[in-house]
NURO-540861 format. One record per residue: residue number from 1; x, y, z of N, C-alpha, C in turn. Coordinates in steps of 0.02 Angstrom, whole numbers, plus 50000, padded with zeros to 5 digits. Example, Ala and Ser with C-alpha at 12.3 -4.5 7.8 and 13.67 -1.06 7.14 Angstrom:
// residues 2
 num   n.X   n.Y   n.Z  ca.X  ca.Y  ca.Z   c.X   c.Y   c.Z
   1 50660 49716 50390 50615 49775 50390 50660 49835 50390
   2 50642 49888 50354 50684 49947 50357 50645 50002 50394
This chain:
// residues 78
 num   n.X   n.Y   n.Z  ca.X  ca.Y  ca.Z   c.X   c.Y   c.Z
   1 49710 49568 51198 49750 49626 51210 49809 49630 51161
   2 49843 49574 51149 49900 49573 51104 49880 49592 51033
   3 49821 49569 51012 49796 49586 50945 49786 49661 50938
   4 49760 49693 50990 49749 49765 50989 49816 49803 50982
   5 49867 49780 51018 49933 49812 51014 49963 49803 50945
   6 49955 49744 50915 49981 49731 50848 49946 49777 50798
   7 49881 49784 50804 49843 49827 50759 49866 49900 50766
   8 49874 49923 50828 49897 49991 50840 49966 50003 50811
   9 50011 49955 50820 50079 49962 50792 50078 49961 50716
  10 50036 49919 50686 50030 49917 50614 50008 49984 50586
  11 49957 50014 50616 49933 50079 50593 49986 50133 50603
  12 50023 50129 50657 50076 50178 50670 50129 50174 50616
  13 50150 50114 50598 50201 50105 50546 50175 50130 50479
  14 50114 50112 50461 50086 50134 50397 50077 50210 50396
  15 50060 50239 50453 50054 50313 50457 50120 50347 50439
  16 50176 50315 50456 50241 50343 50438 50252 50344 50363
  17 50216 50303 50325 50223 50299 50252 50179 50349 50216
  18 50134 50383 50251 50088 50430 50218 50128 50483 50180
  19 50104 50499 50120 50134 50549 50075 50205 50531 50053
  20 50220 50467 50053 50284 50443 50027 50271 50388 49976
  21 50321 50373 49935 50315 50320 49886 50319 50252 49920
  22 50272 50209 49903 50270 50141 49930 50261 50091 49873
  23 50282 50031 49887 50270 49974 49843 50224 49927 49879
  24 50168 49910 49847 50118 49866 49878 50117 49800 49840
  25 50131 49746 49876 50127 49679 49847 50057 49654 49861
  26 50024 49628 49808 49954 49607 49814 49946 49534 49794
  27 49888 49507 49812 49871 49439 49791 49873 49437 49714
  28 49884 49378 49688 49888 49370 49615 49955 49392 49587
  29 50005 49398 49631 50072 49416 49610 50075 49484 49575
  30 50034 49531 49597 50033 49598 49568 50068 49646 49615
  31 50099 49697 49586 50133 49749 49625 50112 49817 49599
  32 50098 49862 49646 50079 49930 49628 50122 49978 49668
  33 50149 50028 49633 50192 50078 49664 50158 50146 49658
  34 50161 50187 49712 50133 50254 49709 50140 50289 49775
  35 50110 50349 49780 50113 50389 49840 50053 50372 49884
  36 50066 50347 49944 50013 50328 49990 49981 50392 50018
  37 49918 50404 50001 49885 50466 50024 49837 50453 50081
  38 49811 50390 50087 49763 50375 50140 49757 50300 50149
  39 49733 50280 50208 49717 50210 50222 49665 50209 50278
  40 49632 50151 50287 49583 50144 50340 49596 50081 50381
  41 49550 50067 50427 49559 50010 50473 49558 49943 50438
  42 49533 49940 50376 49533 49877 50338 49594 49871 50294
  43 49639 49919 50300 49700 49925 50258 49683 49937 50184
  44 49624 49966 50171 49611 49992 50104 49660 50050 50095
  45 49692 50053 50037 49744 50103 50025 49725 50147 49966
  46 49739 50211 49971 49731 50255 49913 49801 50278 49894
  47 49819 50264 49831 49884 50283 49804 49873 50334 49748
  48 49913 50386 49748 49912 50436 49694 49973 50424 49650
  49 49968 50442 49587 50022 50432 49539 50045 50360 49539
  50 49997 50315 49542 50011 50243 49547 50030 50214 49479
  51 50068 50161 49482 50085 50123 49423 50089 50050 49441
  52 50062 50008 49396 50067 49936 49406 50136 49914 49381
  53 50173 49882 49424 50241 49864 49409 50244 49792 49384
  54 50275 49783 49325 50284 49716 49297 50357 49697 49299
  55 50374 49641 49268 50443 49618 49267 50490 49668 49234
  56 50471 49692 49175 50515 49736 49136 50485 49804 49121
  57 50426 49817 49147 50392 49880 49130 50344 49900 49185
  58 50318 49961 49178 50266 49984 49224 50212 50019 49184
  59 50151 50015 49209 50093 50044 49175 50062 50096 49221
  60 50062 50160 49201 50031 50212 49243 49956 50201 49250
  61 49931 50206 49312 49859 50199 49323 49830 50257 49362
  62 49871 50306 49383 49846 50366 49415 49823 50355 49487
  63 49767 50385 49505 49739 50379 49572 49702 50313 49578
  64 49716 50275 49631 49687 50208 49636 49671 50190 49709
  65 49618 50152 49718 49600 50124 49783 49616 50050 49781
  66 49658 50027 49827 49675 49956 49832 49638 49927 49892
  67 49599 49876 49880 49559 49846 49933 49605 49807 49981
  68 49595 49819 50045 49638 49793 50096 49645 49717 50098
  69 49592 49681 50081 49598 49608 50084 49640 49578 50028
  70 49662 49620 49980 49707 49598 49927 49779 49616 49941
  71 49791 49655 49993 49859 49679 50009 49896 49626 50049
  72 49956 49610 50027 50000 49563 50062 50054 49601 50101
  73 50085 49651 50069 50139 49687 50101 50143 49758 50075
  74 50167 49803 50118 50178 49873 50099 50249 49891 50121
  75 50288 49920 50074 50355 49940 50093 50372 50007 50061
  76 50414 50047 50096 50434 50111 50067 50481 50101 50008
  77 50476 50148 49961 50520 50147 49903 50564 50209 49906
  78 50630 50200 49901 50677 50255 49907 50684 50296 49846
């Protein structure tokens, strides 16, 4: 039961980020920033106007699907 509540709360929080800029930290020490347009129960994310963020630069990559098992954290970007 607790796992179900945690999952429901997770989806509720991520739903609040829809159509806003987010920063996604991924395995392999990679970061991607973009507009969260969609997600599913596996935490696969679709970002529009995405860019891969490096130490001193960013690389535009456009529309991208990030596989949920590579996602470590999602946070809003102001």
